[in-house]
C-alpha positions in Angstrom: 7.8 -23.5 239.5 10.7 -21.8 237.8 10.8 -18.3 236.3 11.6 -18.2 232.5 14.5 -16.0 233.3 16.0 -18.9 235.3 15.7 -21.4 232.8 18.5 -21.7 230.4 19.8 -24.0 228.1 18.6 -27.0 226.2 16.6 -30.0 227.1 17.7 -33.5 226.6 15.2 -33.9 223.6 17.0 -30.9 222.3 20.5 -32.4 222.6 19.4 -35.6 221.1 17.7 -33.8 217.9 20.9 -31.8 217.7 23.1 -34.7 218.0 20.7 -36.8 215.4 21.2 -33.9 212.7 24.9 -33.5 213.4 25.2 -37.4 212.9 23.4 -37.5 209.9 25.6 -35.1 208.1 28.5 -36.8 209.4 27.6 -40.0 208.1 26.7 -38.2 204.7 30.3 -36.7 204.8 32.2 -40.0 205.4 30.0 -41.8 202.9 30.7 -39.1 200.1 34.5 -38.0 200.8 35.8 -41.4 199.2 33.8 -40.7 196.0 35.2 -37.1 195.9 38.8 -38.7 196.4 38.3 -40.7 193.6 36.9 -38.3 191.5 40.2 -36.0 192.0 42.5 -39.0 191.1 40.7 -39.6 187.9 41.1 -35.8 186.9 44.7 -36.0 187.9 45.0 -38.9 185.6 43.2 -37.0 182.8 45.4 -34.0 183.3 48.5 -36.0 183.3 47.6 -38.1 180.2 46.8 -34.8 178.4 50.1 -32.8 179.4 52.3 -35.9 178.6 50.6 -37.2 175.5 50.5 -35.7 172.1 47.4 -35.5 169.8 49.0 -38.1 167.1 48.8 -40.8 169.8 46.1 -43.4 169.0 43.2 -44.2 171.2 44.7 -47.6 172.2 48.0 -46.1 173.3 46.0 -43.5 175.4 43.6 -46.3 177.0 46.7 -48.1 178.0 48.3 -45.1 179.6 45.0 -44.3 181.4 44.6 -47.9 182.4 48.0 -48.0 184.0 47.4 -44.9 186.0 44.0 -46.5 187.3 45.8 -49.3 188.3 48.5 -47.5 190.0 46.0 -45.2 191.9 43.8 -48.2 192.6 40.5 -47.2 191.2 38.4 -49.9 190.1 35.0 -48.1 189.7 36.1 -46.6 186.5 37.9 -48.4 183.6 40.0 -47.2 180.6 37.2 -48.1 178.5 34.9 -45.8 180.1 36.9 -42.4 178.9 35.9 -41.0 175.8 38.6 -40.1 173.3 37.5 -38.1 170.4 39.7 -36.7 167.9 38.8 -34.0 165.5 40.7 -31.4 163.4 40.9 -29.3 166.3 42.9 -31.8 168.3 42.2 -34.8 170.6 39.8 -34.7 173.8 40.2 -37.1 176.6 37.1 -37.1 178.9 35.1 -38.9 181.1 31.3 -38.9 182.2 30.3 -41.3 185.2 28.1 -41.8 188.2 29.3 -43.2 191.4 26.8 -44.7 194.2 27.4 -45.5 197.6 24.8 -47.1 200.0 23.9 -44.7 202.6 21.4 -45.8 205.2 19.5 -49.1 204.8 18.0 -49.3 201.1 19.0 -45.4 200.5 21.8 -44.7 198.2 23.8 -41.6 197.3 24.2 -41.0 193.7 26.9 -38.8 192.5 27.6 -37.8 188.8 31.2 -36.7 187.8 32.5 -35.1 184.3 35.7 -33.7 183.2 37.8 -33.6 179.8 40.8 -32.2 178.7 42.4 -31.3 175.5 45.7 -33.1 174.4 48.6 -30.8 173.4 49.5 -30.7 169.6 
């Protein structure tokens, strides 16, 4: 029998467990990354519309501009009708709240909630 001092390293079972944990988180990262990339595109669309549009533009014109940008960025999960456009005395705000989900493993899904808004310039 070997001494405890001579036994070093992990067993095969230890490697399998570590590989399973690393694989689980790697799969989660692979599934979540496209959702975050899409969200960053939606944020850039809102910020671009807010920077290029004035508070006097009608909601229909703003939605048309948003839909064109969604089409260019090939975003299908979110439509222009999903954006909320609120007009008040202080200005116009364009924003969105949406949920994105993707299948993870079997019947398990990952659900993420996103929210962003921006004030239009006067």
